[in-house]
N, C-alpha and C positions, 0 to 999 in steps of 0.2 A: 744442151745447147752447144752447137759449133764454135768453135772459136770465131772471134770478131773479126780477126783478118781474113778469115777464111770465107766469112761470108758472102754470097753474091745479092745483085740486086733484089735478085726474083723470090729470095729469101724472106724479104721484109712484105712479101704480099701480103700476110695474114694483118701485121702491123698496120699498113694502109688502109683497113679497111675496119680501124677500131675507133669508137667513140673519143677514148682516151688520147691524153697528147702523152707520144714516145719519145725517149731522145735516149739513142745507146751511145755509149762513151768505154773508149778502152782503159786501158791501165793506168796509161798516166794523162785520163780524164780529155780526151781528145775527142770530140765530137764524130761519129761515123755516121749516123741516121738519123733523120727527124722524120716522123710518120706526116702526113698533110693536117693532121687535128692541132698537132704541134706546131705548125707554119702558121696555122691561122690563130692558136692559139696566144704566142709568142709573136704574131705579124713577122716571121721570120721566112727569107728564103733557105731551103735546105741546101741548094749548091753551095750558096756564099757558108753558111756555118760548118759546112762538112768538112774537117779537118783542123778547122779551129780547134782552142784549150777552150773546156768547159767556161773557165771564167774570162775569157776572152770576147764571148757571146752574151753571157749573161752576169747579172750585179752579182755581187759577194752575197754569201748567206753561211752563216755562221750553224744555224738550223740545218741547211744541206749538208755542210761538210762534216757535221755529228752525225747525223745520218747514214752517210757513205761508208763513215769508219764504223758504226755501229755494224750495218750490213757485213762488210768486210770480214769483222774480227769475229764475226756470230756465222759467218759463212753461209747466211739466209737473208730472206726478206725483212726489212721495216720501214714501218711505216710513219710519215710524220704527218699528223694529222689538220696541223695548221700551222702552213708556210707561208712568210711573205716572201715572195719572188718574182723576177720577170728581168725580161732579156734589157739589157741597156738601151740608154735613151728614151726609155717606156715605161710608163706606168709599171708600178708593182702589182700582183697579183695575188690575193688569197687563195691557195691551193693545199689541198692534201699532194702527197707524192710516196709513192712506192719504191723504194731501193733495191732491187736484188742483183747479187753478184750473178755473172753468168762462167759456164767451166767451159775449160779448152779442151779438154778432153773427160776421156771417162774415168780419170786417175782420182779424181777430187780436186784437183790443182784447175784455178779459178783465174779468169784475166777478166777485165771489162764489168760494167755494169747496166744494166736496164733501168731506167728513169721513167716511171708513169706519172704523168698528172690530169689531178682532176680540179675545175675548178669549185671552191666552195658553194659561191652560188648558182654553178649550176645543178649542183648537187641538190641544194636547197631548192631550185626551180623545180625538177625533176620529183620531188617528193613531195612537193605541193602542189602538181599537178596531177599525180597518182592519188593523194587524197579526196582532191575536190571531184577528181571522176567517180571514184570509189562513191563517195558522200550524194553526187550526182545519180550514181545511176542506183543506188538505193533509194532516195526522196522516189525517182521515177518509177522504179517497180514499183512501189507502194501507192501513188498514184494509179497510175494503169490498175492495178487492183481493186483501188477504190471507185475507180470512173467503170470498172465491167458489173462492182457490186449495183452500182446509183445507176447506170442504163437501162436496166429494166424497170426500175420501179416507176421511171422518169417516163418512159413510153406509155406505163398504165396510166397515170396523172394526164397526160395530155390526153390520151380516149378517153378516160371520162368526162374533161373538159369539152369535147367536141359532141360527145353524146349529151352531156348536161346543156349545150348550148343547143340543140335542133327542141329540147323541148321548152324552151323560155321562150314567151312571146313577147315582152317587154325588150324592145332595143339598148334601153341602160342596163339592163341586167347581163346581155351578150355583149358589154364592153368587159365586166370582169372576167368572163370567161376566153374574151381574146387577150386578156394579160396573163392569163395562168398557160393559154398555148405558147404565146410569145416567151415568156420566163423558160416553160419547158425547153422551147427550142432552140433558146441560146445556151442553157445548161447543155443541151445535147449536143449541142457546137462545139463546147469546151471539152464535154465527153470525148470527143470525136479529136480533137486536136490532144489529148493527151495519151490517147492510144497512137494517134499516128506514129510515133516514133520507134513502133516495134517492129514495120516493115522493114525487109533488111534493104541496103542498097542495091540497086540494081545497074551495075557497071557500063559504062559506055564512053566513048573520046568524048573530052569533053574541052570548048577554051574557055579558061578563065574569063575574059573579057567579055567575051558573049553571056554569061550570066552576068554579070558586073552591069552589064548593058542593058539586061532586064531589070535591074535592081535601080539601074539610075532613071529608068524612065517609069517605075513606077511609083518612087518615090516623090521625082518632080509632077507628076500628074495628083499625089494626093498632096503634097506641101508645096503650092507655087512657090511659096514666098523664101525658098530656101534654094541658095546657090547650089550644084552639085557637080564639082571640079573633078577631073580626068588627070589621074599620071600614073601611065598606063607605060611596063616596059614592054613592046610590040617583040622581042624577041623569044617570051615564054614559050615552053612548050605545052602542047596539051595534058591534062590530066587524064584520067581513067576514073569516074565518078560517076554517080546518079544526080542526073542534073535537077529535078526537081528541089532535090534535098540542099542539093551546093547553095542552089538558089535561093530557098528556105531561109537556110542558113546566114547568108548576107543578107537577106533582107531584114530579117527581123534585127540583127546589129544594126542597119542603116536606119530601119524606122524606129528603133529605141534611139539613135543618135537625131533623128530629126524631132520625135517627141520632146527630146530635151531640149532643144532650141526654141521652142514654143512658138512656129511659124516662120521664124526670120532666121537668116546665119548662112554658115556655109558648111557643109559636109563636102569630105575630098577621100576620093578612091583611088589606092595607090599602090601597086603590083612590083615585085623584085623577086629576083632568083634569092632565096638562102643555099648557104653550100655548107657541106658536112652538118648536116642537124642530127639531132635525137631525138626523136618522137615517141614515146611511149616503149622507151627503154629500145629501139631500133636503130641502127642506122644507117642515113639516108645519104647519097652524095648531092641531093637535090632536093627542094623543097620548094614550093612556089608560095609565097609573102603577100598575102593582101592585107593592107591597113583601111582603115573607113574610120576618117579621123571628123572630128566636130568641133567647133570654138565654143561650145554651149558652157555651162556653168560646172560643170565634171559631175563625178559621183562623189556622194557623201562619205565622208569614211567610214560610220557606223555600218555603210552597206557593201564595201568593196569585198569583204570575207566571203558574203553569203550572194555575191550578185547573179551566180549562176544557179541558185538551190529555185526549187520551184513555188510560185506563192510567195515571192518576194520582190517587191516593185518599189520603186522612187517615187512613181506618178501617182496620183491620186484617180483612183477609178483600173488603174491596171493589176493584170492577172499575175505576173511575175513567169508567163509561158517562156517569153521569147527566146532571152537567152539560154534558157535551159535546153528549150528545141533544139538552137543553133549549137549549144555543146555537144548533145545526142548526136546530131546529125555530124557533124565535124569530127566525132569521136570514131564512130563507123565508117569513116571513109580514113581512118590512124593518124589524125591529124588532134591539131589542139589550140583551143582561144586563148588568149593573155590580153590585157590590158593595161593602159597607165593613163592616170588621170590627174590633172590637175585645171583649176578652175580656167576655162580660155582654150585647154588643148586635151580632148579626151581622144586616145586611139584604140582602138580594138585590131588588133593583129591575131592572125586566120593562116596558120601552115599549111599546107597539104604537103604530103610526099610525092612524089614523081619516083614510081617505079621503075627499077633497072629496064624495061621493056617498053617503057614511054621515052626514054633518053634518047636524044638525037633528033 
């Protein structure tokens, strides 16, 4: 890598796109550059930090000092896996840090350091998202295969019940065949819902607020005792996505919230822009954040690790497919669903990326 002093702003373009926080310092530990991820992580302005000493901007850290010395003495990268570090006047963060010496020329002389920071909670969150998506996909595939196997004999049962009904003279006996036909139709509908996520998204321009207004009108029609409030950021750009799948994902989450409220309470639909987010290990400059918030009793702790699994429901009579389908639909758009829940405040957050072609 070229000498730090000789670097031009254009040389930092690659760092600007990284999801991890990058801080470049010279031999005297004066800050020469922070990428946008570092500015967000430490809540700093690059313009005010550049030129200042590392210890003028950040809290003293014996662990970071030791990592810098190790990297310089070994002439190679050194990783500190658990570091408490942060900017002055701000709370400390738990981070992992990689310290890498920078070459001045091709003769092995070195000057300056590249410090790369990763929040430990972010790494855990990404790992948890990947684990949940992997488990959900495996469960969904199993259920889809099961649905295919069930559909054929289910059709035979329904057809046989219809034929039997024609041969029966007593109306009372026809009631039993109607039960068979009705239950067969209900199971057929369930199988169709299990197979529905197999359809690939059909992308088109989509205004997230139009989708939420559709959800709002359906919830108010189904649950007239629930107040649905809106808190929209009108400046959000459009998405590219499958309109029906996005509406269904948001509706499933909102419907879960309405069912938890048992007929009365409040649901709040909130939209905001999210900046510099990582979704499925891909970095996006912007994403649309949609929060669906209710003031119900919250999610039972025993269900929280399994809430997106199929056939898991905290409601008597529930089939446990709503959140599984929502997660499938959102994942097919490159997004994620997460939640936080305490009694009186449950918030499901949907992040959907804005592609570069949709910016502006």
